[in-house]
VEXFIDO-414529 format. One record per residue: residue in three letters; x negated, y, z negated of N, C-alpha, C in turn. Coordinates in steps of 0.05 Angstrom, whole numbers. Layout:
# VEXFIDO-414529
(pt "ALA"; (X; Y; Z); (X; Y; Z); (X; Y; Z))
...
END
This chain:
# VEXFIDO-414529
(pt "UNK"; (-3371; 1553; -3997); (-3361; 1525; -4002); (-3349; 1514; -3976))
(pt "UNK"; (-3356; 1489; -3969); (-3345; 1477; -3945); (-3317; 1467; -3951))
(pt "UNK"; (-3297; 1476; -3936); (-3270; 1466; -3938); (-3266; 1440; -3922))
(pt "UNK"; (-3280; 1439; -3899); (-3278; 1415; -3882); (-3306; 1409; -3871))
(pt "UNK"; (-3313; 1384; -3874); (-3340; 1376; -3864); (-3336; 1351; -3846))
(pt "UNK"; (-3347; 1353; -3822); (-3346; 1332; -3802); (-3374; 1322; -3798))
(pt "UNK"; (-3379; 1296; -3804); (-3406; 1285; -3804); (-3408; 1262; -3784))
(pt "UNK"; (-3423; 1267; -3762); (-3430; 1247; -3743); (-3406; 1230; -3734))
(pt "UNK"; (-3383; 1244; -3728); (-3359; 1230; -3721); (-3360; 1220; -3692))
(pt "UNK"; (-3355; 1194; -3689); (-3354; 1182; -3663); (-3327; 1167; -3660))
(pt "UNK"; (-3316; 1168; -3636); (-3291; 1154; -3631); (-3290; 1145; -3602))
(pt "UNK"; (-3282; 1120; -3599); (-3278; 1110; -3571); (-3251; 1096; -3569))
(pt "UNK"; (-3241; 1096; -3545); (-3216; 1082; -3539); (-3223; 1063; -3516))
(pt "UNK"; (-3225; 1037; -3523); (-3235; 1018; -3503); (-3263; 1025; -3495))
(pt "UNK"; (-3267; 1027; -3469); (-3294; 1033; -3459); (-3300; 1063; -3458))
(pt "UNK"; (-3279; 1080; -3464); (-3282; 1109; -3463); (-3291; 1120; -3490))
(pt "UNK"; (-3314; 1132; -3491); (-3324; 1145; -3515); (-3315; 1175; -3515))
(pt "UNK"; (-3298; 1182; -3533); (-3286; 1209; -3533); (-3302; 1228; -3551))
(pt "UNK"; (-3311; 1219; -3574); (-3328; 1236; -3592); (-3355; 1222; -3595))
(pt "UNK"; (-3376; 1238; -3592); (-3403; 1226; -3590); (-3422; 1238; -3612))
(pt "UNK"; (-3413; 1236; -3636); (-3430; 1245; -3658); (-3426; 1274; -3664))
(pt "UNK"; (-3402; 1282; -3673); (-3395; 1310; -3678); (-3401; 1317; -3707))
(pt "UNK"; (-3416; 1339; -3710); (-3421; 1351; -3736); (-3409; 1379; -3736))
(pt "UNK"; (-3395; 1386; -3758); (-3384; 1413; -3760); (-3376; 1418; -3789))
(pt "UNK"; (-3384; 1441; -3800); (-3376; 1450; -3826); (-3358; 1475; -3823))
(pt "UNK"; (-3336; 1475; -3837); (-3318; 1498; -3837); (-3315; 1507; -3866))
(pt "UNK"; (-3322; 1532; -3871); (-3321; 1543; -3898); (-3292; 1550; -3906))
(pt "UNK"; (-3288; 1551; -3931); (-3261; 1559; -3941); (-3255; 1587; -3932))
(pt "UNK"; (-3231; 1591; -3921); (-3223; 1617; -3911); (-3232; 1624; -3883))
(pt "UNK"; (-3247; 1606; -3871); (-3258; 1611; -3844); (-3238; 1602; -3822))
(pt "UNK"; (-3238; 1617; -3800); (-3222; 1609; -3777); (-3242; 1602; -3754))
(pt "UNK"; (-3240; 1577; -3746); (-3257; 1567; -3724); (-3240; 1561; -3700))
(pt "UNK"; (-3247; 1572; -3677); (-3232; 1566; -3652); (-3249; 1545; -3637))
(pt "UNK"; (-3236; 1523; -3630); (-3248; 1502; -3613); (-3240; 1507; -3584))
(pt "UNK"; (-3259; 1512; -3568); (-3255; 1516; -3539); (-3268; 1494; -3523))
(pt "UNK"; (-3260; 1492; -3498); (-3273; 1473; -3481); (-3255; 1461; -3460))
(pt "UNK"; (-3266; 1449; -3440); (-3249; 1437; -3418); (-3232; 1414; -3429))
(pt "UNK"; (-3211; 1409; -3415); (-3193; 1386; -3422); (-3209; 1360; -3421))
(pt "UNK"; (-3203; 1343; -3439); (-3218; 1317; -3440); (-3244; 1318; -3456))
(pt "UNK"; (-3249; 1341; -3468); (-3274; 1344; -3483); (-3274; 1333; -3511))
(pt "UNK"; (-3251; 1325; -3521); (-3249; 1312; -3547); (-3238; 1329; -3569))
(pt "UNK"; (-3228; 1353; -3562); (-3218; 1372; -3582); (-3194; 1361; -3598))
(pt "UNK"; (-3174; 1352; -3584); (-3150; 1342; -3597); (-3156; 1317; -3613))
(pt "UNK"; (-3173; 1299; -3603); (-3180; 1275; -3618); (-3194; 1283; -3644))
(pt "UNK"; (-3211; 1303; -3643); (-3225; 1312; -3667); (-3205; 1322; -3688))
(pt "UNK"; (-3185; 1337; -3679); (-3165; 1346; -3699); (-3151; 1322; -3711))
(pt "UNK"; (-3144; 1302; -3696); (-3131; 1279; -3706); (-3148; 1263; -3726))
(pt "UNK"; (-3174; 1264; -3721); (-3193; 1251; -3740); (-3194; 1267; -3766))
(pt "UNK"; (-3192; 1293; -3764); (-3193; 1310; -3788); (-3169; 1304; -3807))
(pt "UNK"; (-3145; 1301; -3795); (-3122; 1298; -3813); (-3114; 1268; -3817))
(pt "UNK"; (-3131; 1250; -3807); (-3126; 1222; -3813); (-3106; 1208; -3795))
(pt "UNK"; (-3096; 1221; -3774); (-3079; 1208; -3755); (-3094; 1188; -3738))
(pt "UNK"; (-3120; 1193; -3734); (-3138; 1175; -3720); (-3163; 1171; -3738))
(pt "UNK"; (-3172; 1146; -3741); (-3195; 1141; -3757); (-3220; 1140; -3739))
(pt "UNK"; (-3241; 1154; -3747); (-3266; 1152; -3731); (-3277; 1124; -3731))
(pt "UNK"; (-3292; 1117; -3710); (-3305; 1091; -3709); (-3332; 1092; -3724))
(pt "UNK"; (-3342; 1116; -3726); (-3367; 1121; -3742); (-3366; 1149; -3753))
(pt "UNK"; (-3381; 1154; -3774); (-3380; 1180; -3787); (-3356; 1183; -3805))
(pt "UNK"; (-3352; 1208; -3815); (-3330; 1212; -3833); (-3323; 1242; -3834))
(pt "UNK"; (-3300; 1248; -3845); (-3290; 1275; -3848); (-3283; 1279; -3878))
(pt "UNK"; (-3291; 1302; -3889); (-3282; 1309; -3916); (-3266; 1335; -3915))
(pt "UNK"; (-3245; 1337; -3931); (-3230; 1361; -3935); (-3229; 1366; -3965))
(pt "UNK"; (-3239; 1389; -3973); (-3240; 1395; -4001); (-3257; 1376; -4017))
(pt "UNK"; (-3278; 1365; -4003); (-3296; 1346; -4015); (-3287; 1317; -4016))
(pt "UNK"; (-3263; 1311; -4006); (-3252; 1284; -4007); (-3253; 1272; -3979))
(pt "UNK"; (-3264; 1248; -3977); (-3265; 1235; -3951); (-3236; 1227; -3942))
(pt "UNK"; (-3229; 1234; -3917); (-3203; 1229; -3907); (-3201; 1201; -3896))
(pt "UNK"; (-3182; 1185; -3907); (-3177; 1159; -3896); (-3196; 1137; -3904))
(pt "UNK"; (-3216; 1144; -3919); (-3236; 1124; -3927); (-3244; 1128; -3956))
(pt "UNK"; (-3256; 1107; -3968); (-3269; 1110; -3994); (-3296; 1096; -3993))
(pt "UNK"; (-3313; 1104; -4010); (-3340; 1091; -4012); (-3339; 1070; -4034))
(pt "UNK"; (-3346; 1046; -4026); (-3349; 1023; -4045); (-3373; 1006; -4037))
(pt "UNK"; (-3390; 1002; -4057); (-3414; 986; -4053); (-3431; 997; -4029))
(pt "UNK"; (-3432; 1023; -4028); (-3449; 1036; -4007); (-3437; 1036; -3980))
(pt "UNK"; (-3412; 1028; -3976); (-3400; 1027; -3949); (-3373; 1041; -3950))
(pt "UNK"; (-3364; 1050; -3926); (-3338; 1063; -3924); (-3317; 1041; -3918))
(pt "UNK"; (-3295; 1043; -3933); (-3272; 1025; -3929); (-3247; 1040; -3925))
(pt "UNK"; (-3230; 1030; -3907); (-3204; 1044; -3901); (-3186; 1045; -3926))
(pt "UNK"; (-3173; 1067; -3929); (-3153; 1070; -3950); (-3126; 1059; -3940))
(pt "UNK"; (-3108; 1053; -3958); (-3082; 1044; -3951); (-3066; 1068; -3939))
(pt "UNK"; (-3046; 1061; -3922); (-3032; 1082; -3908); (-3019; 1103; -3926))
(pt "UNK"; (-3008; 1094; -3949); (-2994; 1112; -3966); (-3014; 1132; -3979))
(pt "UNK"; (-3038; 1123; -3983); (-3059; 1141; -3995); (-3067; 1162; -3974))
(pt "UNK"; (-3070; 1153; -3949); (-3077; 1172; -3927); (-3055; 1192; -3924))
(pt "UNK"; (-3030; 1183; -3925); (-3007; 1201; -3923); (-3008; 1223; -3945))
(pt "UNK"; (-3016; 1214; -3969); (-3017; 1234; -3990); (-3040; 1254; -3985))
(pt "UNK"; (-3062; 1245; -3975); (-3084; 1263; -3968); (-3075; 1283; -3946))
(pt "UNK"; (-3059; 1273; -3928); (-3051; 1289; -3905); (-3033; 1312; -3913))
(pt "UNK"; (-3021; 1310; -3936); (-3003; 1332; -3945); (-3019; 1359; -3947))
(pt "UNK"; (-3045; 1357; -3953); (-3061; 1381; -3957); (-3071; 1393; -3930))
(pt "UNK"; (-3064; 1379; -3908); (-3074; 1388; -3882); (-3050; 1393; -3864))
(pt "UNK"; (-3044; 1418; -3859); (-3022; 1424; -3841); (-3030; 1422; -3812))
(pt "UNK"; (-3012; 1412; -3795); (-3019; 1409; -3767); (-2996; 1419; -3750))
(pt "UNK"; (-3002; 1435; -3730); (-2983; 1446; -3711); (-2991; 1437; -3683))
(pt "UNK"; (-2973; 1424; -3669); (-2979; 1412; -3643); (-2969; 1430; -3620))
(pt "UNK"; (-2976; 1421; -3596); (-2966; 1435; -3572); (-2936; 1435; -3571))
(pt "UNK"; (-2924; 1411; -3575); (-2895; 1409; -3576); (-2886; 1414; -3605))
(pt "UNK"; (-2863; 1425; -3608); (-2855; 1435; -3634); (-2847; 1413; -3654))
(pt "UNK"; (-2838; 1390; -3644); (-2832; 1367; -3661); (-2812; 1373; -3683))
(pt "UNK"; (-2793; 1392; -3678); (-2773; 1397; -3698); (-2750; 1376; -3695))
(pt "UNK"; (-2737; 1370; -3717); (-2714; 1352; -3715); (-2690; 1367; -3704))
(pt "UNK"; (-2679; 1359; -3681); (-2658; 1375; -3668); (-2632; 1376; -3684))
(pt "UNK"; (-2627; 1356; -3701); (-2602; 1355; -3716); (-2603; 1370; -3742))
(pt "UNK"; (-2626; 1382; -3748); (-2629; 1398; -3773); (-2633; 1427; -3767))
(pt "UNK"; (-2623; 1444; -3784); (-2627; 1473; -3781); (-2656; 1480; -3787))
(pt "UNK"; (-2663; 1505; -3782); (-2690; 1514; -3787); (-2698; 1509; -3816))
(pt "UNK"; (-2682; 1517; -3835); (-2689; 1514; -3863); (-2689; 1484; -3872))
(pt "UNK"; (-2671; 1468; -3859); (-2671; 1440; -3865); (-2696; 1426; -3855))
(pt "UNK"; (-2706; 1435; -3832); (-2731; 1425; -3821); (-2754; 1430; -3841))
(pt "UNK"; (-2755; 1454; -3853); (-2775; 1461; -3872); (-2774; 1444; -3897))
(pt "UNK"; (-2749; 1439; -3906); (-2745; 1426; -3932); (-2746; 1396; -3931))
(pt "UNK"; (-2744; 1384; -3908); (-2740; 1355; -3906); (-2762; 1339; -3920))
(pt "UNK"; (-2787; 1344; -3913); (-2809; 1328; -3925); (-2812; 1332; -3955))
(pt "UNK"; (-2814; 1357; -3964); (-2818; 1360; -3993); (-2794; 1350; -4009))
(pt "UNK"; (-2770; 1352; -3999); (-2746; 1341; -4013); (-2747; 1311; -4013))
(pt "UNK"; (-2754; 1299; -3990); (-2756; 1270; -3988); (-2777; 1259; -4007))
(pt "UNK"; (-2799; 1273; -4009); (-2821; 1264; -4027); (-2817; 1273; -4056))
(pt "UNK"; (-2795; 1287; -4061); (-2789; 1297; -4088); (-2812; 1313; -4100))
(pt "UNK"; (-2821; 1333; -4084); (-2843; 1349; -4092); (-2835; 1374; -4108))
(pt "UNK"; (-2810; 1375; -4115); (-2801; 1398; -4132); (-2771; 1400; -4133))
(pt "UNK"; (-2761; 1418; -4149); (-2732; 1423; -4151); (-2722; 1434; -4125))
(pt "UNK"; (-2699; 1424; -4116); (-2688; 1431; -4090); (-2684; 1461; -4087))
(pt "UNK"; (-2674; 1474; -4108); (-2669; 1503; -4106); (-2696; 1518; -4104))
(pt "UNK"; (-2716; 1509; -4118); (-2742; 1522; -4116); (-2754; 1518; -4088))
(pt "UNK"; (-2750; 1494; -4078); (-2760; 1488; -4051); (-2745; 1505; -4030))
(pt "UNK"; (-2720; 1509; -4034); (-2705; 1526; -4015); (-2714; 1555; -4017))
(pt "UNK"; (-2720; 1564; -4041); (-2730; 1591; -4044); (-2757; 1594; -4030))
(pt "UNK"; (-2774; 1574; -4032); (-2800; 1575; -4018); (-2796; 1574; -3988))
(pt "UNK"; (-2777; 1558; -3978); (-2772; 1557; -3950); (-2762; 1584; -3939))
(pt "UNK"; (-2745; 1597; -3955); (-2735; 1624; -3947); (-2758; 1644; -3946))
(pt "UNK"; (-2777; 1642; -3965); (-2800; 1660; -3965); (-2817; 1655; -3940))
(pt "UNK"; (-2821; 1630; -3933); (-2837; 1624; -3909); (-2824; 1632; -3883))
(pt "UNK"; (-2797; 1629; -3882); (-2783; 1639; -3858); (-2787; 1669; -3855))
(pt "UNK"; (-2786; 1683; -3878); (-2791; 1712; -3877); (-2820; 1717; -3868))
(pt "UNK"; (-2838; 1701; -3878); (-2866; 1705; -3871); (-2872; 1703; -3841))
(pt "UNK"; (-2857; 1685; -3828); (-2861; 1681; -3799); (-2841; 1697; -3783))
(pt "UNK"; (-2827; 1716; -3796); (-2809; 1734; -3782); (-2782; 1722; -3774))
(pt "UNK"; (-2773; 1702; -3788); (-2748; 1689; -3780); (-2729; 1686; -3804))
(pt "UNK"; (-2729; 1706; -3822); (-2711; 1705; -3845); (-2682; 1706; -3837))
(pt "UNK"; (-2676; 1715; -3812); (-2648; 1716; -3804); (-2640; 1691; -3788))
(pt "UNK"; (-2656; 1670; -3788); (-2650; 1646; -3772); (-2649; 1620; -3789))
(pt "UNK"; (-2644; 1621; -3815); (-2646; 1596; -3830); (-2626; 1574; -3821))
(pt "UNK"; (-2603; 1582; -3812); (-2582; 1562; -3805); (-2580; 1557; -3775))
(pt "UNK"; (-2600; 1566; -3760); (-2600; 1561; -3731); (-2613; 1534; -3726))
(pt "UNK"; (-2602; 1519; -3706); (-2614; 1494; -3697); (-2635; 1499; -3676))
(pt "UNK"; (-2654; 1481; -3673); (-2676; 1485; -3654); (-2667; 1494; -3626))
(pt "UNK"; (-2645; 1482; -3616); (-2636; 1489; -3589); (-2624; 1517; -3587))
(pt "UNK"; (-2621; 1530; -3611); (-2611; 1558; -3611); (-2634; 1578; -3614))
(pt "UNK"; (-2658; 1568; -3614); (-2682; 1585; -3618); (-2699; 1584; -3593))
(pt "UNK"; (-2714; 1606; -3589); (-2733; 1607; -3567); (-2757; 1589; -3573))
(pt "UNK"; (-2773; 1583; -3553); (-2797; 1567; -3558); (-2815; 1579; -3578))
(pt "UNK"; (-2819; 1605; -3577); (-2836; 1619; -3596); (-2825; 1617; -3625))
(pt "UNK"; (-2799; 1620; -3627); (-2786; 1617; -3653); (-2789; 1588; -3664))
(pt "UNK"; (-2786; 1569; -3646); (-2789; 1541; -3655); (-2817; 1536; -3664))
(pt "UNK"; (-2837; 1547; -3651); (-2864; 1542; -3659); (-2870; 1556; -3686))
(pt "UNK"; (-2858; 1579; -3690); (-2862; 1592; -3716); (-2848; 1577; -3738))
(pt "UNK"; (-2826; 1564; -3732); (-2813; 1546; -3752); (-2832; 1522; -3758))
(pt "UNK"; (-2845; 1512; -3737); (-2864; 1490; -3741); (-2887; 1498; -3759))
(pt "UNK"; (-2897; 1523; -3756); (-2918; 1533; -3773); (-2908; 1535; -3802))
(pt "UNK"; (-2884; 1546; -3805); (-2873; 1549; -3832); (-2869; 1522; -3845))
(pt "UNK"; (-2860; 1502; -3829); (-2857; 1475; -3840); (-2883; 1464; -3850))
(pt "UNK"; (-2905; 1468; -3835); (-2931; 1459; -3844); (-2939; 1473; -3870))
(pt "UNK"; (-2933; 1498; -3872); (-2940; 1514; -3896); (-2924; 1505; -3921))
(pt "UNK"; (-2901; 1493; -3917); (-2885; 1484; -3940); (-2901; 1465; -3958))
(pt "UNK"; (-2919; 1450; -3947); (-2934; 1430; -3962); (-2958; 1443; -3976))
(pt "UNK"; (-2961; 1470; -3974); (-2983; 1485; -3987); (-3010; 1473; -3980))
(pt "UNK"; (-3016; 1472; -3954); (-3041; 1459; -3945); (-3065; 1477; -3952))
(pt "UNK"; (-3088; 1464; -3955); (-3113; 1479; -3958); (-3127; 1484; -3931))
(pt "UNK"; (-3117; 1469; -3911); (-3129; 1471; -3884); (-3106; 1469; -3864))
(pt "UNK"; (-3107; 1487; -3844); (-3087; 1486; -3822); (-3101; 1480; -3796))
(pt "UNK"; (-3090; 1460; -3781); (-3100; 1453; -3755); (-3079; 1460; -3734))
(pt "UNK"; (-3088; 1472; -3712); (-3070; 1480; -3690); (-3081; 1468; -3664))
(pt "UNK"; (-3064; 1452; -3651); (-3072; 1439; -3626); (-3058; 1452; -3602))
(pt "UNK"; (-3070; 1472; -3590); (-3058; 1486; -3567); (-3030; 1495; -3574))
(pt "UNK"; (-3026; 1510; -3595); (-2999; 1517; -3604); (-2983; 1534; -3585))
(pt "UNK"; (-2996; 1547; -3565); (-2982; 1565; -3547); (-2981; 1554; -3519))
(pt "UNK"; (-2991; 1530; -3514); (-2993; 1521; -3486); (-2967; 1517; -3472))
(pt "UNK"; (-2945; 1513; -3488); (-2919; 1508; -3476); (-2902; 1534; -3474))
(pt "UNK"; (-2914; 1557; -3480); (-2899; 1582; -3482); (-2907; 1602; -3461))
(pt "UNK"; (-2888; 1619; -3453); (-2894; 1640; -3434); (-2909; 1662; -3449))
(pt "UNK"; (-2921; 1681; -3435); (-2939; 1701; -3448); (-2925; 1717; -3471))
(pt "UNK"; (-2900; 1724; -3468); (-2886; 1740; -3488); (-2884; 1723; -3514))
(pt "UNK"; (-2875; 1698; -3511); (-2872; 1681; -3534); (-2898; 1673; -3547))
(pt "UNK"; (-2919; 1671; -3530); (-2946; 1666; -3540); (-2954; 1687; -3559))
(pt "UNK"; (-2949; 1712; -3553); (-2956; 1734; -3570); (-2943; 1732; -3598))
(pt "UNK"; (-2918; 1723; -3599); (-2905; 1719; -3625); (-2920; 1700; -3643))
(pt "UNK"; (-2927; 1677; -3631); (-2940; 1656; -3646); (-2968; 1665; -3655))
(pt "UNK"; (-2983; 1677; -3637); (-3010; 1686; -3644); (-3010; 1707; -3666))
(pt "UNK"; (-2989; 1724; -3666); (-2987; 1744; -3687); (-2983; 1730; -3714))
(pt "UNK"; (-2967; 1709; -3715); (-2963; 1694; -3740); (-2989; 1682; -3749))
(pt "UNK"; (-3005; 1672; -3730); (-3031; 1660; -3737); (-3051; 1681; -3746))
(pt "UNK"; (-3049; 1705; -3735); (-3066; 1726; -3744); (-3060; 1733; -3773))
(pt "UNK"; (-3035; 1733; -3780); (-3027; 1739; -3808); (-3037; 1718; -3827))
(pt "UNK"; (-3036; 1693; -3818); (-3047; 1671; -3835); (-3077; 1675; -3839))
(pt "UNK"; (-3091; 1683; -3818); (-3120; 1687; -3821); (-3126; 1710; -3840))
(pt "UNK"; (-3110; 1731; -3838); (-3114; 1754; -3857); (-3109; 1745; -3886))
(pt "UNK"; (-3091; 1726; -3890); (-3086; 1716; -3916); (-3106; 1697; -3927))
(pt "UNK"; (-3127; 1690; -3911); (-3149; 1673; -3921); (-3145; 1644; -3917))
(pt "UNK"; (-3125; 1636; -3900); (-3121; 1607; -3895); (-3144; 1596; -3878))
(pt "UNK"; (-3155; 1573; -3886); (-3175; 1560; -3870); (-3162; 1547; -3846))
(pt "UNK"; (-3172; 1553; -3822); (-3158; 1544; -3797); (-3178; 1534; -3777))
(pt "UNK"; (-3171; 1513; -3763); (-3185; 1503; -3740); (-3165; 1503; -3717))
(pt "UNK"; (-3171; 1519; -3696); (-3151; 1524; -3675); (-3162; 1515; -3648))
(pt "UNK"; (-3150; 1495; -3636); (-3156; 1488; -3608); (-3139; 1506; -3591))
(pt "UNK"; (-3152; 1521; -3573); (-3137; 1541; -3557); (-3152; 1547; -3531))
(pt "UNK"; (-3136; 1556; -3512); (-3147; 1568; -3487); (-3143; 1599; -3488))
(pt "UNK"; (-3133; 1609; -3509); (-3129; 1638; -3512); (-3155; 1652; -3520))
(pt "UNK"; (-3171; 1659; -3499); (-3198; 1670; -3505); (-3196; 1697; -3519))
(pt "UNK"; (-3176; 1713; -3514); (-3174; 1739; -3527); (-3169; 1735; -3557))
(pt "UNK"; (-3153; 1715; -3564); (-3148; 1709; -3592); (-3174; 1700; -3606))
(pt "UNK"; (-3188; 1682; -3592); (-3214; 1672; -3604); (-3233; 1695; -3608))
(pt "UNK"; (-3235; 1713; -3588); (-3253; 1736; -3590); (-3246; 1755; -3613))
(pt "UNK"; (-3220; 1759; -3616); (-3210; 1779; -3636); (-3209; 1768; -3664))
(pt "UNK"; (-3201; 1743; -3668); (-3194; 1733; -3695); (-3213; 1713; -3706))
(pt "UNK"; (-3227; 1697; -3689); (-3243; 1675; -3700); (-3268; 1686; -3715))
(pt "UNK"; (-3275; 1671; -3735); (-3301; 1676; -3748); (-3323; 1663; -3733))
(pt "UNK"; (-3317; 1640; -3721); (-3336; 1625; -3704); (-3321; 1613; -3680))
(pt "UNK"; (-3335; 1611; -3658); (-3325; 1598; -3634); (-3342; 1573; -3629))
(pt "UNK"; (-3330; 1550; -3627); (-3343; 1525; -3623); (-3335; 1514; -3596))
(pt "UNK"; (-3354; 1508; -3578); (-3348; 1497; -3552); (-3354; 1467; -3552))
(pt "UNK"; (-3333; 1452; -3544); (-3337; 1423; -3541); (-3336; 1415; -3512))
(pt "UNK"; (-3354; 1397; -3505); (-3355; 1387; -3477); (-3365; 1358; -3478))
(pt "UNK"; (-3350; 1341; -3464); (-3359; 1313; -3462); (-3364; 1300; -3489))
(pt "UNK"; (-3346; 1306; -3509); (-3347; 1293; -3534); (-3368; 1304; -3554))
(pt "UNK"; (-3380; 1326; -3547); (-3401; 1338; -3564); (-3396; 1368; -3568))
(pt "UNK"; (-3407; 1378; -3590); (-3407; 1407; -3594); (-3433; 1417; -3580))
(pt "UNK"; (-3429; 1435; -3561); (-3451; 1445; -3546); (-3458; 1475; -3552))
(pt "UNK"; (-3440; 1488; -3567); (-3445; 1515; -3575); (-3429; 1522; -3600))
(pt "UNK"; (-3441; 1536; -3619); (-3427; 1544; -3643); (-3438; 1571; -3651))
(pt "UNK"; (-3422; 1592; -3647); (-3432; 1619; -3650); (-3410; 1638; -3659))
(pt "UNK"; (-3418; 1662; -3668); (-3399; 1683; -3673); (-3387; 1692; -3646))
(pt "UNK"; (-3361; 1701; -3647); (-3348; 1709; -3622); (-3364; 1729; -3605))
(pt "UNK"; (-3375; 1749; -3617); (-3390; 1769; -3601); (-3414; 1757; -3587))
(pt "UNK"; (-3427; 1738; -3600); (-3450; 1724; -3588); (-3441; 1705; -3566))
(pt "UNK"; (-3419; 1690; -3572); (-3410; 1670; -3553); (-3401; 1683; -3527))
(pt "UNK"; (-3385; 1705; -3529); (-3374; 1716; -3505); (-3392; 1735; -3490))
(pt "UNK"; (-3412; 1746; -3503); (-3431; 1765; -3490); (-3458; 1752; -3483))
(pt "UNK"; (-3466; 1732; -3498); (-3492; 1720; -3493); (-3492; 1690; -3499))
(pt "UNK"; (-3476; 1675; -3485); (-3475; 1646; -3490); (-3502; 1633; -3485))
(pt "UNK"; (-3510; 1614; -3503); (-3536; 1603; -3501); (-3537; 1578; -3482))
(pt "UNK"; (-3516; 1562; -3483); (-3517; 1537; -3468); (-3507; 1540; -3440))
(pt "UNK"; (-3517; 1524; -3421); (-3506; 1525; -3394); (-3477; 1517; -3393))
(pt "UNK"; (-3468; 1499; -3411); (-3440; 1491; -3411); (-3422; 1515; -3418))
(pt "UNK"; (-3431; 1531; -3438); (-3415; 1554; -3446); (-3414; 1575; -3423))
(pt "UNK"; (-3436; 1579; -3410); (-3436; 1599; -3388); (-3418; 1589; -3365))
(pt "UNK"; (-3419; 1563; -3359); (-3401; 1552; -3338); (-3372; 1554; -3347))
(pt "UNK"; (-3366; 1547; -3372); (-3339; 1549; -3382); (-3327; 1577; -3380))
(pt "UNK"; (-3343; 1597; -3388); (-3333; 1624; -3388); (-3330; 1634; -3359))
(pt "UNK"; (-3348; 1627; -3341); (-3345; 1635; -3313); (-3319; 1623; -3302))
(pt "UNK"; (-3314; 1598; -3308); (-3290; 1584; -3297); (-3265; 1597; -3309))
(pt "UNK"; (-3265; 1604; -3335); (-3241; 1615; -3347); (-3236; 1643; -3336))
(pt "UNK"; (-3257; 1659; -3333); (-3253; 1686; -3322); (-3243; 1685; -3293))
(pt "UNK"; (-3253; 1666; -3278); (-3245; 1663; -3250); (-3216; 1655; -3248))
(pt "UNK"; (-3207; 1638; -3266); (-3179; 1627; -3264); (-3159; 1646; -3278))
(pt "UNK"; (-3169; 1666; -3292); (-3151; 1684; -3307); (-3135; 1702; -3288))
END
């Protein structure tokens, strides 16, 4: 069963075309790593998936539901913002920057959105937040403020916050790019645990070892298009496209 389907998605900003007809199916429980050079359209694609950016053509479905649009009289029409926001609850997203509220403790950051939206009893939500802090290895930090936590800890709080909404799909946009190697390992370990638990995940990353070890599929984007889609062992040992061979040579040289 397809958890996320991307159909002929195109996006331009002014005269710059960023996505040029992207097709991608991600099955339930699958982890797909999106690789590619900067400017290839990876982050824009993630934003189209969760409705932060609307495609100029094509569409995205999550769990069979079109994100941000509805079909009426054979055409796609934009949904109202509050409906898109409701759809977005099922799609967790973790950014490069942690985006935690500095005036709130770790557990308050987790609880803010579900409490504000009245998605459950406050005590039950707090119990869930405590479980998630334990899941990301931070059960001893519920009352710490972001500035009292390391970068890796802040990013793990951001992951736990996304999980509070019980998403069916998790998107990660370079979640370790702002971290040093030691802290990167902490965050990647949390993501490995999510993958083992069967969470559907699309991960934009430059961590090739993570992609090789954990991904079910590796997708290479270049110049707004998908140019390779393969199992990790095939992608890293026998890439088919010239863009993939060039990308891997460049990454190995710069490592």
